[in-house]
Structures are given as C-alpha cells and as structure tokens.
C-alpha positions in Angstrom: 59.9 13.8 7.1 56.4 13.0 6.3 54.2 12.3 9.4 50.8 10.7 9.5 48.8 11.3 12.7 46.2 8.8 13.9 44.0 9.0 16.9 42.4 5.8 18.1 40.0 5.3 21.1 40.6 2.4 23.4 37.6 1.3 25.5 39.4 1.6 28.8 39.5 5.4 28.4 42.8 5.6 26.7 43.2 8.1 23.9 46.5 8.1 22.2 47.9 10.2 19.4 50.9 8.8 17.6 53.2 10.0 14.8 54.2 7.2 12.5 57.5 8.5 11.1 60.0 6.9 8.8 58.4 3.5 9.0 59.6 0.8 6.7 57.1 -0.1 4.1 56.5 -3.5 2.5 57.8 -2.1 -0.7 61.2 -2.0 1.0 63.2 -4.7 2.7 62.6 -5.2 6.4 66.0 -4.3 8.0 66.9 -7.4 9.9 70.1 -7.7 12.0 69.8 -11.3 13.2 67.6 -14.4 13.2 68.2 -17.2 15.6 66.8 -19.6 18.2 67.5 -21.4 21.5 66.2 -23.7 24.1 65.9 -22.4 27.7 65.0 -23.8 31.1 64.5 -27.5 31.8 66.4 -29.9 34.0 68.5 -33.1 33.7 66.8 -36.4 34.5 68.2 -39.9 34.8 65.9 -42.9 34.1 66.6 -46.4 35.3 64.8 -49.7 35.4 62.9 -49.4 32.1 62.8 -52.4 29.7 64.7 -52.4 26.5 63.1 -53.4 23.2 64.0 -54.1 19.6 62.9 -51.5 17.0 63.3 -51.2 13.2 63.6 -47.5 12.5 63.1 -47.7 8.7 62.0 -50.4 6.2 64.9 -52.6 5.2 67.1 -51.6 8.1 68.4 -54.1 10.7 66.5 -54.0 14.0 68.3 -52.2 16.9 67.8 -52.9 20.6 66.8 -49.6 22.2 67.6 -48.8 25.8 65.4 -46.0 27.2 67.4 -45.8 30.4 70.0 -43.0 30.8 70.4 -39.2 31.0 68.0 -36.7 29.4 67.3 -33.0 29.3 63.6 -32.3 29.8 61.1 -29.5 30.4 62.9 -26.8 28.4 61.1 -24.4 26.0 62.0 -23.2 22.6 62.3 -19.6 21.3 63.0 -18.1 17.9 63.9 -14.4 17.4 64.1 -11.8 14.7 66.0 -8.7 15.6 65.8 -5.5 13.6 68.7 -3.3 12.6 67.0 -0.2 14.1 64.0 -1.2 16.3 61.6 1.5 17.1 60.3 -0.3 20.2 62.2 0.2 23.5 62.1 -3.5 24.3 61.7 -6.8 22.5 58.2 -8.2 22.1 57.8 -11.8 23.4 54.8 -13.6 22.0 53.4 -16.4 24.2 50.7 -18.8 22.8 47.7 -20.4 24.5 46.7 -24.0 25.5 47.0 -26.8 23.0 48.8 -24.4 20.6 52.3 -23.3 19.8 54.2 -20.3 18.5 52.6 -20.9 15.1 49.7 -18.9 16.6 51.6 -15.7 15.8 53.0 -16.6 12.4 51.3 -16.8 9.0 47.5 -17.0 9.6 45.6 -20.1 8.6 44.1 -18.3 5.6 47.6 -17.6 4.3 47.8 -13.9 5.3 50.6 -12.4 7.4 50.2 -12.8 11.1 51.1 -10.7 14.1 54.7 -11.6 14.1 55.0 -10.0 10.7 52.8 -7.0 11.7 54.8 -6.1 14.8 58.2 -6.6 13.1 57.0 -4.0 10.5 55.9 -1.8 13.3 59.4 -1.7 14.7 59.6 -4.4 17.3 62.3 -7.1 17.8 60.1 -10.2 18.1 60.5 -13.5 19.9 58.1 -16.4 19.2 58.2 -19.4 21.6 56.9 -22.9 22.0 56.3 -23.6 25.7 57.3 -26.8 27.6 55.6 -29.9 25.9 54.7 -27.9 22.7 56.2 -27.9 19.2 59.9 -27.7 19.1 60.2 -27.8 22.9 59.4 -31.5 22.5 57.9 -34.0 24.9 59.2 -36.2 27.7 58.2 -39.7 28.8 54.9 -40.4 30.5 54.5 -41.2 33.4 58.2 -41.1 34.4 58.5 -37.3 33.7 55.2 -36.0 32.5 52.9 -37.3 35.2 49.6 -37.5 33.3 48.5 -38.6 29.9 48.2 -35.9 27.2 44.8 -34.7 26.0 43.8 -33.5 22.6 41.4 -30.8 21.5 38.8 -31.9 19.0 37.7 -29.7 16.2 34.3 -29.4 17.8 35.8 -28.0 21.0 37.9 -25.5 19.1 34.9 -24.4 16.9 32.6 -23.8 19.8 35.1 -22.8 22.6 36.9 -20.3 20.4 33.5 -18.7 19.6 33.5 -19.3 15.9 30.1 -21.1 16.0 27.5 -21.5 18.8 27.4 -24.5 21.0 26.1 -27.5 19.1 26.9 -26.0 15.7 29.9 -28.0 14.7 29.6 -30.7 12.0 32.2 -32.9 10.4 31.1 -31.7 7.0 32.3 -28.1 6.7 29.3 -27.2 4.6 26.9 -28.0 7.4 28.7 -26.0 10.2 26.9 -23.0 11.6 29.0 -20.0 12.5 28.2 -16.9 14.5 26.7 -14.1 12.5 29.4 -11.6 11.3 32.3 -13.7 12.5 35.7 -12.3 11.7 37.3 -15.7 11.7 38.0 -17.0 8.2 35.6 -19.9 8.1 37.2 -21.6 5.1 40.5 -21.7 7.0 39.2 -23.4 10.1 40.4 -26.9 9.2 43.8 -25.5 8.4 43.8 -23.9 11.8 42.9 -27.2 13.5 46.2 -28.7 12.1 48.0 -26.4 14.5 46.5 -28.2 17.5 49.1 -29.8 19.8 48.5 -32.3 22.7 48.9 -30.8 26.1 49.3 -32.0 29.7 47.4 -30.9 32.8 50.3 -31.5 35.1 53.1 -29.4 33.6 52.2 -25.9 34.7 55.0 -25.6 37.3 57.6 -26.8 34.8 56.2 -24.4 32.2 56.3 -21.5 34.5 59.9 -22.2 35.5 60.9 -22.3 31.8 59.1 -19.0 31.1 60.8 -17.4 34.1 64.2 -18.5 32.8 63.2 -17.1 29.4 62.4 -13.7 30.9 65.6 -13.6 32.8 67.6 -14.4 29.6 65.9 -12.1 27.2 64.3 -9.2 29.1 63.7 -6.3 29.8 60.8 -6.9 27.4 57.1 -6.6 26.6 55.0 -9.8 26.8 52.1 -10.4 24.5 50.2 -13.5 25.7 47.2 -15.4 24.5 44.7 -17.4 26.5 46.5 -19.9 28.8 49.7 -17.9 28.3 48.1 -15.0 30.2 48.6 -16.7 33.6 52.2 -17.5 32.9 52.8 -13.8 31.8 51.2 -12.4 35.0 53.1 -14.8 37.2 56.4 -14.0 35.4 55.7 -10.3 36.0 55.1 -10.9 39.7 58.4 -12.8 39.8 60.4 -10.4 37.7 58.7 -6.9 37.9 62.0 -5.2 37.0 62.3 -7.1 33.7 58.7 -7.0 32.4 58.0 -3.5 31.0 54.6 -4.1 29.6 52.0 -6.8 29.0 49.4 -7.2 26.3 46.9 -10.0 27.2 44.7 -11.4 24.4 41.7 -13.0 26.0 43.5 -14.5 29.0 42.0 -17.7 30.4 43.7 -17.5 33.8 45.4 -15.2 36.3 46.9 -15.3 39.8 44.3 -15.3 42.5 42.9 -11.7 42.5 42.3 -11.8 46.2 46.0 -12.6 47.1 48.1 -11.1 44.2 50.7 -8.6 45.3 49.7 -5.7 43.1 52.4 -3.5 44.5 55.0 -5.6 42.6 53.4 -5.1 39.2 51.6 -1.7 39.4 54.5 -0.1 37.5 53.9 -2.4 34.5 51.4 -1.0 32.0 48.9 -3.7 30.9 46.3 -4.0 28.2 43.5 -6.7 28.1 41.9 -7.3 24.7 38.5 -9.0 24.4 36.7 -10.2 21.3 33.0 -10.6 20.7 30.2 -12.8 22.0 31.8 -13.5 25.4 28.5 -12.7 27.1 26.8 -15.6 25.4 28.8 -18.3 27.3 28.8 -19.0 31.0 32.4 -20.3 30.6 33.6 -17.0 29.0 31.5 -14.9 31.4 33.3 -16.4 34.3 36.7 -15.9 32.7 36.0 -12.3 31.9 34.7 -11.6 35.4 37.9 -13.0 37.1 40.1 -11.0 34.7 38.1 -7.8 35.3 38.4 -8.4 39.1 42.2 -8.8 38.7 42.4 -5.7 36.4 40.3 -3.4 38.5 42.3 -4.3 41.7 45.5 -3.6 39.9 44.1 -0.3 38.7 43.0 0.5 42.3 46.5 -0.2 43.4 47.8 2.5 41.0 48.6 0.4 38.0 48.0 1.2 34.3 45.5 -1.5 33.6 43.6 -0.8 30.4 41.0 -2.8 28.5 40.2 -2.9 24.8 36.7 -4.4 24.3 36.6 -4.7 20.5 32.7 -4.6 20.1 32.6 -1.4 22.1 35.4 0.0 19.9 33.3 -0.7 16.8 35.0 -4.0 15.9 32.4 -6.8 16.0 32.7 -10.5 15.3 36.1 -11.3 16.7 36.7 -14.8 17.9 39.0 -16.1 20.7 41.7 -16.3 18.0 41.8 -12.6 17.4 45.3 -12.7 15.8 43.9 -15.0 13.1 40.7 -13.0 12.4 40.2 -11.2 9.1 40.5 -7.8 10.9 43.5 -8.8 12.9 45.7 -6.0 11.4 43.1 -3.4 12.6 43.2 -4.9 16.1 47.0 -4.9 16.0 47.0 -1.2 15.1 44.9 -0.4 18.2 47.4 -2.4 20.3 50.3 -0.5 18.7 48.7 2.8 19.6 48.3 1.7 23.2 52.0 0.6 23.3 53.0 4.1 22.1 50.7 5.7 24.7 52.3 3.5 27.4 55.8 4.8 26.5 57.0 1.4 25.1 58.2 2.9 21.8 61.2 5.1 21.2 
C-alpha cells in the first residue's frame, strides 16, 4: 500500500509524523453509511393569557383566528450527521458554530469551495454539524414569554471589522470602497455572500444552549468537538460536565471560556486540546483580551498535566487568516495541520 509521509510543525511544540494510507480520493465515491438529523434537548412550555388574532396566511385564503396559547417544545437544538462506512477517526467529529451563525459555517464556503465538513469527511471522520438553540433549524421561541430579551443582529460593518477582514473604520456599503487587511486570506468578493449567513441571536439564552449541548454530547459521544468563537465556551463547559465523553477538542479562535481561576482542570486534563489562532489579533484590544484569557486557561490546563497545544498560524508561516479561518482561501492547509494534530493526539485509528 502506497504511503505518503508528511511532517508538519505546530507552534505549541507539537511535531507529528503521519502516514496517510488508503485514503479515499475525490476521484472515487465517498463511502457513506448513513445521513440523518435530529433535534435534541429543550423543554415543554405551556403559554396562557395571550390574545388571539385573525391572520390571512396566503393571498386569497380565508382569514383564520390564531390562538397562541397552548403547549410548545422550546430550546432544543438541531444536528445533522454524515456517517462513513469505514471511518478512520476513532470518534465522530462534532462541529459547533459561533455567535450569530449556524452550522452553515462548516459547509460550503461563501466563495463556493468545499468547507471543513467536506474536508474532514474525506479525512475519515464521521461528522455532525449542528444549529444551536435559537439558530437556523433549531428555530425560535416567543419573546418575552420564553426568550427573555429581544434578538440582536450583526451588521455587515461589525462582521467586516470584528472578524479582522478589514481594519476598524474600513467598511463601506459600496464593496469597491472597502479597505481590507493586507494579505487577507478571506475571499473578499464573497463577503456579502457570507453576510447572508448571519442569524439573530439572544443574550439571555446561554443556559438553555448549554443544556442542549450537554444533552447532545450525552446522545452522540464519545466524540471530538471542533468549536468556533462563541462555541468554544460551550465546548469547554460540556467537557467539564462530561469528561468521559469528550475525547478531544479543537477550538478555532474561541471568544470565551470558563473562569481560568476557578475551572477544575483535573476533570479535563485527560482531554487533548488544540487552540487555533489567525492573524492580526495583536492589532485589536478586543482580540488581545480574548487571546490573553484563553492563554491563561490553556497554560493552567497545561500546568495541571493536560495536553493543551496551540497553533498560531502566523508563526507557522500562514499569514492573513481572519476570524473565519474555515472560510479563508487557505482553509484546507489549516485543516491539514489540525488533522496532523488529531493524529498525534491519538484520535485516529
């Protein structure tokens, strides 16, 4: 059997040599055993005392009096899975999105190229892609009876600047007038397409979201979690709650974590973890604070005996990556580094 050996250096001092043997190629069919989906978590709610009203649902139809009172299922999340006939990974890979986003984060990229769901399926992982509570196919619930605050919406300006595609003050409504960071790996022409993925979010639903993620982990795992941005805190917390079920964590630019001063590192020190950071984080006080908190959490986990590695892409020779690393033009090269790390962490067969 032909073997190709690749050696890749990860910034956290991890050097891994892997043998890629017998991998399916994109000239052959991806051997899929099953594709499906489910909702998980949530709770029943009964609403009373709300006024009825008359609604015409489609032009020409007779109006119907709608009664919003009654029984509902709320605060569940949605997951879709693709299972391989012969996975090469030891555990399924669960992909968790960030704030104001959905599982589309991991699917086809805004520029039309295959995303990380596709990459890691071809690398031999069973893959689960989810929409958390309040996002996408997980659906919404009434405000303020169930969701306690109003939703808020991310502007294109916020995404352009917060995601480090362009510097602060560089966004313009006219795409031709926008300024972007030199050497950015984000596909600029696809930015408006990416903005169509933006989903309203609520600031009061974290507890319900965490409960749903924990139920998800209990249903699907043992597993490896790959989480982006806001999803990072949910992943760490699920690992602390279920350390026997979470076998590895890959965190892509996490925006939050449990309190580094009070986290019980003894519960998660047996879970290998990898932090991945893009470029230009040092140019923003916002990102500097996030990176510092994460580095404190990571270093304390490492001091407790955990495998807590970090891949800083600029130091690994990969410059220009935005916060949306999985959508950047070099995302396959980043995914390859992550795949090497997962092999070194014993997460492949």
